[in-house]
C-alpha positions in Angstrom: 154.4 41.0 101.8 152.7 43.9 103.5 149.0 44.1 102.9 148.4 47.5 104.5 150.8 50.3 103.9 151.3 52.4 107.0 149.6 55.7 106.7 150.5 58.9 108.4 147.9 59.8 111.0 145.4 62.5 110.1 146.5 65.9 111.1 144.0 68.7 111.8 144.8 72.0 110.3 145.4 74.7 112.8 143.4 77.9 112.7 146.6 79.8 111.9 147.1 77.6 108.8 143.5 78.0 107.6 143.6 81.8 108.1 146.9 82.2 106.3 145.3 80.6 103.2 142.5 83.2 103.0 143.1 85.9 100.3 144.0 89.3 101.6 141.1 91.8 101.4 142.2 95.2 100.1 141.5 98.0 102.5 139.2 100.7 101.2 139.8 104.4 102.0 137.3 105.9 104.4 134.6 108.0 102.8 135.8 110.9 104.8 139.3 110.7 103.4 138.2 110.8 99.8 138.4 114.1 98.1 135.2 116.2 97.8 134.2 117.0 94.3 134.3 120.6 93.1 130.5 120.8 92.8 130.0 119.6 96.4 132.6 122.1 97.6 131.0 125.0 95.7 127.5 124.0 97.1 128.9 123.8 100.6 130.4 127.3 100.2 127.1 128.7 99.0 125.3 127.1 101.8 127.7 128.5 104.4 127.6 132.0 102.9 123.7 131.9 102.7 123.5 130.9 106.3 125.9 133.7 107.3 123.7 136.2 105.4 120.7 134.8 107.2 122.5 135.3 110.5 123.6 138.8 109.6 119.9 139.6 108.8 119.1 138.7 112.4 117.6 135.3 111.5 114.6 137.0 109.9 112.4 134.6 108.0 111.3 135.2 104.4 114.6 136.0 102.7 116.0 132.5 102.1 115.9 132.8 98.3 117.5 136.3 98.4 120.2 135.0 100.8 120.9 132.0 98.5 121.1 134.0 95.3 123.4 136.6 97.0 125.6 133.8 98.3 125.8 132.3 94.8 126.9 135.6 93.3 129.6 136.0 95.9 130.9 132.4 95.8 130.8 132.1 92.1 132.1 135.6 91.5 129.2 136.7 89.4 128.5 140.4 89.3 125.0 141.9 89.2 124.4 143.5 85.8 121.1 145.2 86.9 
């Protein structure tokens, strides 16, 4: 009669085994690779055009609103009814 059953010696789990059990984390797209919304694209176009108008004016101060409104009309294709 055997009193003690022979046990298998304790085996340490290797790092590879532990890592393979971790769930895979899905990779997110970079913020820079995500499409820009239409609103942001339009605003960027207006900003660029307003700066161009400012540069064409010789970087003179005091016309920021005029440049912005003109840029909006050009980018959005709005005609002046005045």
